[in-house]
Backbone as XML, in Angstrom:
<?xml version="1.0"?>
<chain id="A" units="angstrom">
  <residue number="1" name="MET">
    <atom name="N" x="-1.137" y="-1.434" z="-11.034"/>
    <atom name="CA" x="-0.162" y="-1.217" z="-9.999"/>
    <atom name="C" x="-0.275" y="0.203" z="-9.457"/>
  </residue>
  <residue number="2" name="LEU">
    <atom name="N" x="-0.622" y="1.142" z="-10.326"/>
    <atom name="CA" x="-0.744" y="2.528" z="-9.909"/>
    <atom name="C" x="-1.751" y="2.686" z="-8.775"/>
  </residue>
  <residue number="3" name="PHE">
    <atom name="N" x="-2.827" y="1.922" z="-8.822"/>
    <atom name="CA" x="-3.868" y="2.017" z="-7.813"/>
    <atom name="C" x="-3.523" y="1.238" z="-6.537"/>
  </residue>
  <residue number="4" name="CYS">
    <atom name="N" x="-2.673" y="0.231" z="-6.640"/>
    <atom name="CA" x="-2.462" y="-0.686" z="-5.514"/>
    <atom name="C" x="-1.304" y="-0.344" z="-4.587"/>
  </residue>
  <residue number="5" name="VAL">
    <atom name="N" x="-0.286" y="0.349" z="-5.057"/>
    <atom name="CA" x="0.892" y="0.539" z="-4.205"/>
    <atom name="C" x="0.923" y="1.880" z="-3.501"/>
  </residue>
  <residue number="6" name="GLY">
    <atom name="N" x="-0.068" y="2.709" z="-3.709"/>
    <atom name="CA" x="-0.077" y="4.003" z="-3.043"/>
    <atom name="C" x="-0.253" y="3.880" z="-1.545"/>
  </residue>
  <residue number="7" name="ALA">
    <atom name="N" x="0.196" y="4.902" z="-0.858"/>
    <atom name="CA" x="0.096" y="4.898" z="0.602"/>
    <atom name="C" x="-1.357" y="4.805" z="1.057"/>
  </residue>
  <residue number="8" name="LEU">
    <atom name="N" x="-2.263" y="5.483" z="0.366"/>
    <atom name="CA" x="-3.672" y="5.432" z="0.765"/>
    <atom name="C" x="-4.289" y="4.069" z="0.496"/>
  </residue>
  <residue number="9" name="SER">
    <atom name="N" x="-3.830" y="3.382" z="-0.551"/>
    <atom name="CA" x="-4.360" y="2.059" z="-0.865"/>
    <atom name="C" x="-3.950" y="1.022" z="0.171"/>
  </residue>
  <residue number="10" name="ILE">
    <atom name="N" x="-2.868" y="1.276" z="0.851"/>
    <atom name="CA" x="-2.409" y="0.350" z="1.890"/>
    <atom name="C" x="-2.887" y="0.805" z="3.262"/>
  </residue>
  <residue number="11" name="LEU">
    <atom name="N" x="-2.748" y="2.096" z="3.552"/>
    <atom name="CA" x="-3.135" y="2.604" z="4.865"/>
    <atom name="C" x="-4.650" y="2.662" z="5.051"/>
  </residue>
  <residue number="12" name="GLY">
    <atom name="N" x="-5.393" y="2.859" z="3.972"/>
    <atom name="CA" x="-6.852" y="2.940" z="4.075"/>
    <atom name="C" x="-7.470" y="1.695" z="4.693"/>
  </residue>
  <residue number="13" name="PRO">
    <atom name="N" x="-7.209" y="0.510" z="4.127"/>
    <atom name="CA" x="-7.756" y="-0.700" z="4.745"/>
    <atom name="C" x="-7.210" y="-0.978" z="6.142"/>
  </residue>
  <residue number="14" name="ILE">
    <atom name="N" x="-5.955" y="-0.608" z="6.382"/>
    <atom name="CA" x="-5.375" y="-0.844" z="7.711"/>
    <atom name="C" x="-6.061" y="0.045" z="8.747"/>
  </residue>
  <residue number="15" name="ASN">
    <atom name="N" x="-6.232" y="1.335" z="8.434"/>
    <atom name="CA" x="-6.930" y="2.225" z="9.366"/>
    <atom name="C" x="-8.378" y="1.812" z="9.568"/>
  </residue>
  <residue number="16" name="SER">
    <atom name="N" x="-9.004" y="1.343" z="8.520"/>
    <atom name="CA" x="-10.383" y="0.887" z="8.634"/>
    <atom name="C" x="-10.482" y="-0.340" z="9.534"/>
  </residue>
  <residue number="17" name="ALA">
    <atom name="N" x="-9.533" y="-1.255" z="9.384"/>
    <atom name="CA" x="-9.559" y="-2.479" z="10.189"/>
    <atom name="C" x="-9.191" y="-2.221" z="11.643"/>
  </residue>
  <residue number="18" name="LEU">
    <atom name="N" x="-8.200" y="-1.363" z="11.878"/>
    <atom name="CA" x="-7.710" y="-1.156" z="13.236"/>
    <atom name="C" x="-8.539" y="-0.151" z="14.025"/>
  </residue>
  <residue number="19" name="TYR">
    <atom name="N" x="-8.938" y="0.935" z="13.370"/>
    <atom name="CA" x="-9.567" y="2.036" z="14.095"/>
    <atom name="C" x="-10.998" y="2.332" z="13.668"/>
  </residue>
  <residue number="20" name="GLY">
    <atom name="N" x="-11.495" y="1.671" z="12.614"/>
    <atom name="CA" x="-12.832" y="1.957" z="12.111"/>
    <atom name="C" x="-12.933" y="3.288" z="11.401"/>
  </residue>
  <residue number="21" name="ASP">
    <atom name="N" x="-11.793" y="3.834" z="10.964"/>
    <atom name="CA" x="-11.742" y="5.139" z="10.300"/>
    <atom name="C" x="-11.627" y="4.922" z="8.793"/>
  </residue>
  <residue number="22" name="GLU">
    <atom name="N" x="-12.665" y="5.284" z="8.052"/>
    <atom name="CA" x="-12.682" y="5.086" z="6.605"/>
    <atom name="C" x="-12.263" y="6.324" z="5.817"/>
  </residue>
  <residue number="23" name="THR">
    <atom name="N" x="-11.718" y="7.324" z="6.464"/>
    <atom name="CA" x="-11.351" y="8.570" z="5.790"/>
    <atom name="C" x="-10.352" y="8.326" z="4.663"/>
  </residue>
  <residue number="24" name="PHE">
    <atom name="N" x="-9.314" y="7.535" z="4.921"/>
    <atom name="CA" x="-8.316" y="7.252" z="3.890"/>
    <atom name="C" x="-8.923" y="6.479" z="2.732"/>
  </residue>
  <residue number="25" name="LEU">
    <atom name="N" x="-9.834" y="5.553" z="3.032"/>
    <atom name="CA" x="-10.478" y="4.789" z="1.965"/>
    <atom name="C" x="-11.298" y="5.684" z="1.051"/>
  </residue>
  <residue number="26" name="PHE">
    <atom name="N" x="-12.064" y="6.601" z="1.627"/>
    <atom name="CA" x="-12.894" y="7.494" z="0.812"/>
    <atom name="C" x="-12.033" y="8.465" z="0.011"/>
  </residue>
  <residue number="27" name="THR">
    <atom name="N" x="-10.968" y="8.960" z="0.620"/>
    <atom name="CA" x="-10.052" y="9.855" z="-0.094"/>
    <atom name="C" x="-9.406" y="9.124" z="-1.259"/>
  </residue>
  <residue number="28" name="ASN">
    <atom name="N" x="-8.953" y="7.907" z="-1.003"/>
    <atom name="CA" x="-8.340" y="7.104" z="-2.049"/>
    <atom name="C" x="-9.341" y="6.788" z="-3.154"/>
  </residue>
  <residue number="29" name="ALA">
    <atom name="N" x="-10.590" y="6.533" z="-2.795"/>
    <atom name="CA" x="-11.611" y="6.236" z="-3.801"/>
    <atom name="C" x="-11.823" y="7.415" z="-4.739"/>
  </residue>
  <residue number="30" name="MET">
    <atom name="N" x="-11.843" y="8.618" z="-4.192"/>
    <atom name="CA" x="-12.035" y="9.801" z="-5.040"/>
    <atom name="C" x="-10.824" y="10.033" z="-5.951"/>
  </residue>
  <residue number="31" name="LEU">
    <atom name="N" x="-9.624" y="9.865" z="-5.410"/>
    <atom name="CA" x="-8.426" y="10.020" z="-6.228"/>
    <atom name="C" x="-8.357" y="8.958" z="-7.327"/>
  </residue>
  <residue number="32" name="ASP">
    <atom name="N" x="-8.701" y="7.724" z="-6.976"/>
    <atom name="CA" x="-8.697" y="6.646" z="-7.964"/>
    <atom name="C" x="-9.773" y="6.859" z="-9.023"/>
  </residue>
  <residue number="33" name="LEU">
    <atom name="N" x="-10.912" y="7.440" z="-8.648"/>
    <atom name="CA" x="-11.966" y="7.725" z="-9.617"/>
    <atom name="C" x="-11.477" y="8.710" z="-10.671"/>
  </residue>
  <residue number="34" name="VAL">
    <atom name="N" x="-10.862" y="9.785" z="-10.228"/>
    <atom name="CA" x="-10.365" y="10.790" z="-11.175"/>
    <atom name="C" x="-9.257" y="10.194" z="-12.050"/>
  </residue>
  <residue number="35" name="THR">
    <atom name="N" x="-8.337" y="9.473" z="-11.426"/>
    <atom name="CA" x="-7.242" y="8.863" z="-12.180"/>
    <atom name="C" x="-7.760" y="7.855" z="-13.189"/>
  </residue>
  <residue number="36" name="SER">
    <atom name="N" x="-8.720" y="7.026" z="-12.794"/>
    <atom name="CA" x="-9.241" y="6.012" z="-13.710"/>
    <atom name="C" x="-10.016" y="6.646" z="-14.868"/>
  </residue>
  <residue number="37" name="MET">
    <atom name="N" x="-10.686" y="7.766" z="-14.635"/>
    <atom name="CA" x="-11.374" y="8.440" z="-15.735"/>
    <atom name="C" x="-10.364" y="8.980" z="-16.752"/>
  </residue>
  <residue number="38" name="VAL">
    <atom name="N" x="-9.273" y="9.529" z="-16.269"/>
    <atom name="CA" x="-8.236" y="10.027" z="-17.175"/>
    <atom name="C" x="-7.606" y="8.866" z="-17.953"/>
  </residue>
  <residue number="39" name="LEU">
    <atom name="N" x="-7.288" y="7.795" z="-17.252"/>
    <atom name="CA" x="-6.675" y="6.643" z="-17.915"/>
    <atom name="C" x="-7.651" y="5.952" z="-18.860"/>
  </residue>
  <residue number="40" name="ALA">
    <atom name="N" x="-8.938" y="5.929" z="-18.521"/>
    <atom name="CA" x="-9.936" y="5.299" z="-19.379"/>
    <atom name="C" x="-10.078" y="6.048" z="-20.700"/>
  </residue>
  <residue number="41" name="SER">
    <atom name="N" x="-9.823" y="7.337" z="-20.691"/>
    <atom name="CA" x="-9.897" y="8.089" z="-21.944"/>
    <atom name="C" x="-8.816" y="7.645" z="-22.926"/>
  </residue>
  <residue number="42" name="THR">
    <atom name="N" x="-7.726" y="7.113" z="-22.403"/>
    <atom name="CA" x="-6.643" y="6.627" z="-23.252"/>
    <atom name="C" x="-6.726" y="5.128" z="-23.495"/>
  </residue>
  <residue number="43" name="PHE">
    <atom name="N" x="-6.970" y="4.359" z="-22.424"/>
    <atom name="CA" x="-6.896" y="2.904" z="-22.508"/>
    <atom name="C" x="-8.247" y="2.221" z="-22.675"/>
  </residue>
  <residue number="44" name="GLY">
    <atom name="N" x="-9.323" y="2.942" z="-22.552"/>
    <atom name="CA" x="-10.645" y="2.372" z="-22.780"/>
    <atom name="C" x="-11.209" y="1.650" z="-21.562"/>
  </residue>
  <residue number="45" name="TYR">
    <atom name="N" x="-12.159" y="0.759" z="-21.846"/>
    <atom name="CA" x="-12.895" y="0.078" z="-20.783"/>
    <atom name="C" x="-12.043" y="-0.913" z="-19.977"/>
  </residue>
  <residue number="46" name="GLY">
    <atom name="N" x="-10.891" y="-1.261" z="-20.465"/>
    <atom name="CA" x="-10.019" y="-2.198" z="-19.748"/>
    <atom name="C" x="-9.611" y="-1.692" z="-18.381"/>
  </residue>
  <residue number="47" name="ILE">
    <atom name="N" x="-9.648" y="-0.410" z="-18.176"/>
    <atom name="CA" x="-9.299" y="0.182" z="-16.870"/>
    <atom name="C" x="-10.299" y="-0.267" z="-15.812"/>
  </residue>
  <residue number="48" name="ALA">
    <atom name="N" x="-11.508" y="-0.614" z="-16.201"/>
    <atom name="CA" x="-12.522" y="-1.058" z="-15.235"/>
    <atom name="C" x="-12.108" y="-2.352" z="-14.543"/>
  </residue>
  <residue number="49" name="ILE">
    <atom name="N" x="-11.253" y="-3.135" z="-15.173"/>
    <atom name="CA" x="-10.757" y="-4.372" z="-14.551"/>
    <atom name="C" x="-9.970" y="-4.050" z="-13.287"/>
  </residue>
  <residue number="50" name="ALA">
    <atom name="N" x="-9.359" y="-2.876" z="-13.262"/>
    <atom name="CA" x="-8.578" y="-2.460" z="-12.085"/>
    <atom name="C" x="-9.457" y="-2.381" z="-10.841"/>
  </residue>
  <residue number="51" name="ALA">
    <atom name="N" x="-10.751" y="-2.129" z="-11.009"/>
    <atom name="CA" x="-11.642" y="-2.057" z="-9.845"/>
    <atom name="C" x="-11.708" y="-3.394" z="-9.125"/>
  </residue>
  <residue number="52" name="GLY">
    <atom name="N" x="-11.805" y="-4.483" z="-9.869"/>
    <atom name="CA" x="-11.826" y="-5.815" z="-9.251"/>
    <atom name="C" x="-10.524" y="-6.160" z="-8.569"/>
  </residue>
  <residue number="53" name="VAL">
    <atom name="N" x="-9.434" y="-5.823" z="-9.233"/>
    <atom name="CA" x="-8.111" y="-6.070" z="-8.655"/>
    <atom name="C" x="-7.937" y="-5.257" z="-7.378"/>
  </residue>
  <residue number="54" name="LEU">
    <atom name="N" x="-8.345" y="-3.997" z="-7.423"/>
    <atom name="CA" x="-8.214" y="-3.122" z="-6.259"/>
    <atom name="C" x="-9.091" y="-3.600" z="-5.106"/>
  </residue>
  <residue number="55" name="PHE">
    <atom name="N" x="-10.288" y="-4.095" z="-5.410"/>
    <atom name="CA" x="-11.162" y="-4.633" z="-4.365"/>
    <atom name="C" x="-10.511" y="-5.829" z="-3.683"/>
  </residue>
  <residue number="56" name="CYS">
    <atom name="N" x="-9.947" y="-6.744" z="-4.471"/>
    <atom name="CA" x="-9.276" y="-7.916" z="-3.886"/>
    <atom name="C" x="-8.047" y="-7.501" z="-3.078"/>
  </residue>
  <residue number="57" name="TRP">
    <atom name="N" x="-7.283" y="-6.554" z="-3.591"/>
    <atom name="CA" x="-6.079" y="-6.077" z="-2.907"/>
    <atom name="C" x="-6.415" y="-5.448" z="-1.560"/>
  </residue>
  <residue number="58" name="GLN">
    <atom name="N" x="-7.328" y="-4.472" z="-1.585"/>
    <atom name="CA" x="-7.666" y="-3.769" z="-0.352"/>
    <atom name="C" x="-8.457" y="-4.662" z="0.597"/>
  </residue>
  <residue number="59" name="GLY">
    <atom name="N" x="-9.279" y="-5.549" z="0.064"/>
    <atom name="CA" x="-9.991" y="-6.501" z="0.918"/>
    <atom name="C" x="-9.036" y="-7.448" z="1.616"/>
  </residue>
  <residue number="60" name="GLY">
    <atom name="N" x="-8.013" y="-7.894" z="0.888"/>
    <atom name="CA" x="-6.997" y="-8.759" z="1.494"/>
    <atom name="C" x="-6.209" y="-8.047" z="2.573"/>
  </residue>
  <residue number="61" name="ILE">
    <atom name="N" x="-5.865" y="-6.782" z="2.320"/>
    <atom name="CA" x="-5.145" y="-5.999" z="3.332"/>
    <atom name="C" x="-6.018" y="-5.796" z="4.562"/>
  </residue>
  <residue number="62" name="TYR">
    <atom name="N" x="-7.305" y="-5.522" z="4.344"/>
    <atom name="CA" x="-8.236" y="-5.335" z="5.465"/>
    <atom name="C" x="-8.322" y="-6.602" z="6.319"/>
  </residue>
  <residue number="63" name="LEU">
    <atom name="N" x="-8.492" y="-7.759" z="5.675"/>
    <atom name="CA" x="-8.588" y="-9.021" z="6.420"/>
    <atom name="C" x="-7.280" y="-9.334" z="7.138"/>
  </residue>
  <residue number="64" name="LEU">
    <atom name="N" x="-6.167" y="-9.088" z="6.473"/>
    <atom name="CA" x="-4.867" y="-9.336" z="7.101"/>
    <atom name="C" x="-4.640" y="-8.401" z="8.287"/>
  </residue>
  <residue number="65" name="ALA">
    <atom name="N" x="-5.028" y="-7.132" z="8.139"/>
    <atom name="CA" x="-4.863" y="-6.173" z="9.239"/>
    <atom name="C" x="-5.770" y="-6.538" z="10.411"/>
  </residue>
  <residue number="66" name="THR">
    <atom name="N" x="-6.960" y="-7.025" z="10.127"/>
    <atom name="CA" x="-7.853" y="-7.463" z="11.198"/>
    <atom name="C" x="-7.243" y="-8.628" z="11.960"/>
  </residue>
  <residue number="67" name="PHE">
    <atom name="N" x="-6.657" y="-9.558" z="11.222"/>
    <atom name="CA" x="-6.049" y="-10.736" z="11.839"/>
    <atom name="C" x="-4.775" y="-10.380" z="12.614"/>
  </residue>
  <residue number="68" name="LEU">
    <atom name="N" x="-3.989" y="-9.453" z="12.067"/>
    <atom name="CA" x="-2.696" y="-9.102" z="12.677"/>
    <atom name="C" x="-2.747" y="-7.837" z="13.522"/>
  </residue>
  <residue number="69" name="ALA">
    <atom name="N" x="-3.927" y="-7.395" z="13.915"/>
    <atom name="CA" x="-4.091" y="-6.141" z="14.657"/>
    <atom name="C" x="-3.174" y="-6.023" z="15.876"/>
  </residue>
  <residue number="70" name="PRO">
    <atom name="N" x="-2.986" y="-7.090" z="16.666"/>
    <atom name="CA" x="-2.101" y="-6.921" z="17.832"/>
    <atom name="C" x="-0.636" y="-6.654" z="17.470"/>
  </residue>
  <residue number="71" name="LEU">
    <atom name="N" x="-0.226" y="-7.026" z="16.252"/>
    <atom name="CA" x="1.177" y="-6.874" z="15.866"/>
    <atom name="C" x="1.478" y="-5.573" z="15.122"/>
  </residue>
  <residue number="72" name="LEU">
    <atom name="N" x="0.432" y="-4.880" z="14.660"/>
    <atom name="CA" x="0.644" y="-3.674" z="13.859"/>
    <atom name="C" x="0.813" y="-2.450" z="14.754"/>
  </residue>
  <residue number="73" name="SER">
    <atom name="N" x="1.969" y="-1.831" z="14.669"/>
    <atom name="CA" x="2.230" y="-0.628" z="15.447"/>
    <atom name="C" x="2.174" y="0.587" z="14.527"/>
  </residue>
  <residue number="74" name="GLY">
    <atom name="N" x="2.141" y="1.753" z="15.113"/>
    <atom name="CA" x="2.129" y="2.981" z="14.334"/>
    <atom name="C" x="3.385" y="3.149" z="13.504"/>
  </residue>
  <residue number="75" name="GLY">
    <atom name="N" x="4.520" y="2.738" z="14.058"/>
    <atom name="CA" x="5.784" y="2.835" z="13.334"/>
    <atom name="C" x="5.817" y="1.958" z="12.096"/>
  </residue>
  <residue number="76" name="LEU">
    <atom name="N" x="5.272" y="0.766" z="12.212"/>
    <atom name="CA" x="5.231" y="-0.148" z="11.075"/>
    <atom name="C" x="4.356" y="0.419" z="9.961"/>
  </residue>
  <residue number="77" name="VAL">
    <atom name="N" x="3.199" y="0.945" z="10.306"/>
    <atom name="CA" x="2.297" y="1.520" z="9.315"/>
    <atom name="C" x="2.962" y="2.721" z="8.638"/>
  </residue>
  <residue number="78" name="THR">
    <atom name="N" x="3.688" y="3.514" z="9.388"/>
    <atom name="CA" x="4.404" y="4.663" z="8.823"/>
    <atom name="C" x="5.474" y="4.208" z="7.837"/>
  </residue>
  <residue number="79" name="GLU">
    <atom name="N" x="6.232" y="3.203" z="8.199"/>
    <atom name="CA" x="7.295" y="2.714" z="7.320"/>
    <atom name="C" x="6.726" y="2.126" z="6.032"/>
  </residue>
  <residue number="80" name="ILE">
    <atom name="N" x="5.620" y="1.404" z="6.120"/>
    <atom name="CA" x="4.994" y="0.849" z="4.917"/>
    <atom name="C" x="4.501" y="1.976" z="4.009"/>
  </residue>
  <residue number="81" name="SER">
    <atom name="N" x="3.960" y="3.025" z="4.600"/>
    <atom name="CA" x="3.489" y="4.145" z="3.780"/>
    <atom name="C" x="4.654" y="4.875" z="3.117"/>
  </residue>
  <residue number="82" name="ILE">
    <atom name="N" x="5.807" y="4.933" z="3.759"/>
    <atom name="CA" x="6.983" y="5.554" z="3.151"/>
    <atom name="C" x="7.432" y="4.746" z="1.940"/>
  </residue>
  <residue number="83" name="VAL">
    <atom name="N" x="7.480" y="3.440" z="2.074"/>
    <atom name="CA" x="7.874" y="2.591" z="0.945"/>
    <atom name="C" x="6.862" y="2.738" z="-0.196"/>
  </residue>
  <residue number="84" name="GLY">
    <atom name="N" x="5.582" y="2.758" z="0.138"/>
    <atom name="CA" x="4.551" y="2.953" z="-0.886"/>
    <atom name="C" x="4.693" y="4.290" z="-1.588"/>
  </residue>
  <residue number="85" name="GLY">
    <atom name="N" x="5.051" y="5.320" z="-0.848"/>
    <atom name="CA" x="5.260" y="6.636" z="-1.448"/>
    <atom name="C" x="6.415" y="6.643" z="-2.436"/>
  </residue>
  <residue number="86" name="PHE">
    <atom name="N" x="7.495" y="5.964" z="-2.086"/>
    <atom name="CA" x="8.613" y="5.870" z="-3.015"/>
    <atom name="C" x="8.238" y="5.087" z="-4.272"/>
  </residue>
  <residue number="87" name="LEU">
    <atom name="N" x="7.433" y="4.051" z="-4.120"/>
    <atom name="CA" x="6.998" y="3.285" z="-5.288"/>
    <atom name="C" x="6.117" y="4.125" z="-6.209"/>
  </residue>
  <residue number="88" name="ILE">
    <atom name="N" x="5.235" y="4.926" z="-5.628"/>
    <atom name="CA" x="4.412" y="5.820" z="-6.438"/>
    <atom name="C" x="5.286" y="6.852" z="-7.139"/>
  </residue>
  <residue number="89" name="PHE">
    <atom name="N" x="6.273" y="7.389" z="-6.444"/>
    <atom name="CA" x="7.194" y="8.354" z="-7.037"/>
    <atom name="C" x="7.937" y="7.726" z="-8.219"/>
  </residue>
  <residue number="90" name="ALA">
    <atom name="N" x="8.399" y="6.489" z="-8.051"/>
    <atom name="CA" x="9.099" y="5.791" z="-9.128"/>
    <atom name="C" x="8.159" y="5.549" z="-10.311"/>
  </residue>
  <residue number="91" name="SER">
    <atom name="N" x="6.905" y="5.207" z="-10.029"/>
    <atom name="CA" x="5.927" y="5.028" z="-11.113"/>
    <atom name="C" x="5.698" y="6.329" z="-11.851"/>
  </residue>
  <residue number="92" name="GLY">
    <atom name="N" x="5.612" y="7.422" z="-11.116"/>
    <atom name="CA" x="5.427" y="8.729" z="-11.737"/>
    <atom name="C" x="6.587" y="9.098" z="-12.648"/>
  </residue>
  <residue number="93" name="LEU">
    <atom name="N" x="7.806" y="8.818" z="-12.208"/>
    <atom name="CA" x="8.971" y="9.099" z="-13.060"/>
    <atom name="C" x="8.927" y="8.289" z="-14.345"/>
  </residue>
  <residue number="94" name="SER">
    <atom name="N" x="8.462" y="7.038" z="-14.243"/>
    <atom name="CA" x="8.356" y="6.200" z="-15.437"/>
    <atom name="C" x="7.240" y="6.676" z="-16.353"/>
  </residue>
  <residue number="95" name="ILE">
    <atom name="N" x="6.104" y="7.035" z="-15.787"/>
    <atom name="CA" x="4.968" y="7.495" z="-16.594"/>
    <atom name="C" x="5.322" y="8.780" z="-17.328"/>
  </residue>
  <residue number="96" name="LEU">
    <atom name="N" x="6.032" y="9.680" z="-16.652"/>
    <atom name="CA" x="6.434" y="10.940" z="-17.273"/>
    <atom name="C" x="7.662" y="10.793" z="-18.175"/>
  </residue>
  <residue number="97" name="GLN">
    <atom name="N" x="8.189" y="9.580" z="-18.277"/>
    <atom name="CA" x="9.358" y="9.253" z="-19.094"/>
    <atom name="C" x="10.582" y="10.086" z="-18.726"/>
  </residue>
  <residue number="98" name="ILE">
    <atom name="N" x="10.705" y="10.372" z="-17.430"/>
    <atom name="CA" x="11.892" y="11.068" z="-16.931"/>
    <atom name="C" x="13.010" y="10.063" z="-16.701"/>
  </residue>
  <residue number="99" name="LYS">
    <atom name="N" x="12.648" y="8.952" z="-16.069"/>
    <atom name="CA" x="13.610" y="7.884" z="-15.784"/>
    <atom name="C" x="12.860" y="6.559" z="-15.848"/>
  </residue>
  <residue number="100" name="GLU">
    <atom name="N" x="13.390" y="5.605" z="-16.581"/>
    <atom name="CA" x="12.750" y="4.291" z="-16.682"/>
    <atom name="C" x="13.098" y="3.466" z="-15.438"/>
  </residue>
  <residue number="101" name="ILE">
    <atom name="N" x="12.088" y="3.234" z="-14.598"/>
    <atom name="CA" x="12.262" y="2.448" z="-13.376"/>
    <atom name="C" x="11.266" y="1.299" z="-13.427"/>
  </residue>
  <residue number="102" name="LYS">
    <atom name="N" x="11.745" y="0.090" z="-13.254"/>
    <atom name="CA" x="10.871" y="-1.080" z="-13.272"/>
    <atom name="C" x="10.275" y="-1.255" z="-11.874"/>
  </residue>
  <residue number="103" name="THR">
    <atom name="N" x="9.167" y="-0.578" z="-11.656"/>
    <atom name="CA" x="8.570" y="-0.502" z="-10.329"/>
    <atom name="C" x="8.045" y="-1.857" z="-9.863"/>
  </residue>
  <residue number="104" name="MET">
    <atom name="N" x="7.582" y="-2.669" z="-10.777"/>
    <atom name="CA" x="7.067" y="-3.985" z="-10.383"/>
    <atom name="C" x="8.168" y="-4.824" z="-9.730"/>
  </residue>
  <residue number="105" name="ASN">
    <atom name="N" x="9.401" y="-4.625" z="-10.144"/>
    <atom name="CA" x="10.511" y="-5.348" z="-9.528"/>
    <atom name="C" x="10.785" y="-4.866" z="-8.104"/>
  </residue>
  <residue number="106" name="LEU">
    <atom name="N" x="10.282" y="-3.689" z="-7.764"/>
    <atom name="CA" x="10.510" y="-3.120" z="-6.438"/>
    <atom name="C" x="9.402" y="-3.456" z="-5.442"/>
  </residue>
  <residue number="107" name="LEU">
    <atom name="N" x="8.330" y="-4.109" z="-5.890"/>
    <atom name="CA" x="7.218" y="-4.432" z="-4.993"/>
    <atom name="C" x="7.616" y="-5.251" z="-3.763"/>
  </residue>
  <residue number="108" name="PRO">
    <atom name="N" x="8.575" y="-6.173" z="-3.850"/>
    <atom name="CA" x="8.984" y="-6.883" z="-2.628"/>
    <atom name="C" x="9.489" y="-5.967" z="-1.519"/>
  </residue>
  <residue number="109" name="ALA">
    <atom name="N" x="9.814" y="-4.723" z="-1.839"/>
    <atom name="CA" x="10.258" y="-3.772" z="-0.817"/>
    <atom name="C" x="9.161" y="-3.519" z="0.216"/>
  </residue>
  <residue number="110" name="LEU">
    <atom name="N" x="7.908" y="-3.772" z="-0.143"/>
    <atom name="CA" x="6.816" y="-3.601" z="0.819"/>
    <atom name="C" x="6.915" y="-4.588" z="1.987"/>
  </residue>
  <residue number="111" name="PHE">
    <atom name="N" x="7.663" y="-5.675" z="1.797"/>
    <atom name="CA" x="7.824" y="-6.661" z="2.867"/>
    <atom name="C" x="8.973" y="-6.342" z="3.817"/>
  </residue>
  <residue number="112" name="ILE">
    <atom name="N" x="9.814" y="-5.390" z="3.456"/>
    <atom name="CA" x="10.982" y="-5.056" z="4.288"/>
    <atom name="C" x="10.575" y="-4.490" z="5.653"/>
  </residue>
  <residue number="113" name="PRO">
    <atom name="N" x="9.660" y="-3.497" z="5.741"/>
    <atom name="CA" x="9.294" y="-2.995" z="7.073"/>
    <atom name="C" x="8.724" y="-4.052" z="8.010"/>
  </residue>
  <residue number="114" name="PRO">
    <atom name="N" x="7.811" y="-4.937" z="7.567"/>
    <atom name="CA" x="7.353" y="-5.965" z="8.509"/>
    <atom name="C" x="8.462" y="-6.910" z="8.958"/>
  </residue>
  <residue number="115" name="ILE">
    <atom name="N" x="9.362" y="-7.252" z="8.038"/>
    <atom name="CA" x="10.476" y="-8.128" z="8.413"/>
    <atom name="C" x="11.384" y="-7.415" z="9.410"/>
  </residue>
  <residue number="116" name="TRP">
    <atom name="N" x="11.655" y="-6.140" z="9.172"/>
    <atom name="CA" x="12.514" y="-5.358" z="10.071"/>
    <atom name="C" x="11.906" y="-5.273" z="11.470"/>
  </residue>
  <residue number="117" name="PHE">
    <atom name="N" x="10.619" y="-4.951" z="11.545"/>
    <atom name="CA" x="9.971" y="-4.836" z="12.848"/>
    <atom name="C" x="9.886" y="-6.187" z="13.547"/>
  </residue>
  <residue number="118" name="ALA">
    <atom name="N" x="9.725" y="-7.264" z="12.779"/>
    <atom name="CA" x="9.727" y="-8.603" z="13.382"/>
    <atom name="C" x="11.104" y="-8.924" z="13.954"/>
  </residue>
  <residue number="119" name="LEU">
    <atom name="N" x="12.161" y="-8.562" z="13.228"/>
    <atom name="CA" x="13.521" y="-8.791" z="13.742"/>
    <atom name="C" x="13.782" y="-7.985" z="15.006"/>
  </residue>
  <residue number="120" name="ILE">
    <atom name="N" x="13.320" y="-6.749" z="15.038"/>
    <atom name="CA" x="13.487" y="-5.928" z="16.241"/>
    <atom name="C" x="12.745" y="-6.560" z="17.412"/>
  </residue>
  <residue number="121" name="TYR">
    <atom name="N" x="11.543" y="-7.050" z="17.148"/>
    <atom name="CA" x="10.753" y="-7.670" z="18.212"/>
    <atom name="C" x="11.440" y="-8.929" z="18.742"/>
  </residue>
  <residue number="122" name="VAL">
    <atom name="N" x="11.947" y="-9.758" z="17.840"/>
    <atom name="CA" x="12.596" y="-11.009" z="18.248"/>
    <atom name="C" x="13.891" y="-10.726" z="18.987"/>
  </residue>
  <residue number="123" name="THR">
    <atom name="N" x="14.700" y="-9.796" z="18.462"/>
    <atom name="CA" x="15.983" y="-9.526" z="19.110"/>
    <atom name="C" x="15.824" y="-8.788" z="20.434"/>
  </residue>
  <residue number="124" name="SER">
    <atom name="N" x="14.782" y="-7.962" z="20.554"/>
    <atom name="CA" x="14.586" y="-7.296" z="21.845"/>
    <atom name="C" x="14.200" y="-8.309" z="22.914"/>
  </residue>
  <residue number="125" name="GLY">
    <atom name="N" x="13.453" y="-9.322" z="22.535"/>
    <atom name="CA" x="13.135" y="-10.397" z="23.481"/>
    <atom name="C" x="14.363" y="-11.214" z="23.830"/>
  </residue>
  <residue number="126" name="PHE">
    <atom name="N" x="15.230" y="-11.427" z="22.838"/>
    <atom name="CA" x="16.446" y="-12.184" z="23.063"/>
    <atom name="C" x="17.395" y="-11.431" z="23.981"/>
  </residue>
  <residue number="127" name="TRP">
    <atom name="N" x="17.575" y="-10.129" z="23.732"/>
    <atom name="CA" x="18.494" y="-9.350" z="24.552"/>
    <atom name="C" x="17.943" y="-9.132" z="25.965"/>
  </residue>
  <residue number="128" name="GLY">
    <atom name="N" x="16.620" y="-9.198" z="26.105"/>
    <atom name="CA" x="16.037" y="-9.066" z="27.434"/>
    <atom name="C" x="16.326" y="-10.281" z="28.306"/>
  </residue>
  <residue number="129" name="LEU">
    <atom name="N" x="16.601" y="-11.424" z="27.671"/>
    <atom name="CA" x="16.905" y="-12.637" z="28.424"/>
    <atom name="C" x="18.331" y="-12.649" z="28.967"/>
  </residue>
  <residue number="130" name="LEU">
    <atom name="N" x="19.211" y="-11.860" z="28.368"/>
    <atom name="CA" x="20.623" y="-11.885" z="28.792"/>
    <atom name="C" x="20.867" y="-11.083" z="30.021"/>
  </residue>
</chain>
């Protein structure tokens, strides 16, 4: 989860799909490399499984962003990155044992910005008819 909910893990594939800019993907890859080496020293080779999960996650986001390109606005991408940042912050608090937060239970929050923007789009069309 640490590798999948970060802002770069979500924005990287979206920027790559929409604009052809892989800067976020490469930055995220370097950060994930360092993090996985540190975690592998504690958890062993099992951390390598995260690479497959991360590939499927980011590949799915890339394909979805390619398909939904006309609907993705800059505001929506910003809001998703804010939610991802809060999830990473909550994970950090749990890892440092400052506050126990069940971050996996908060993952559905990533769907709130798309739902909100869809509601704004639908209601703006509705109010334009009146």
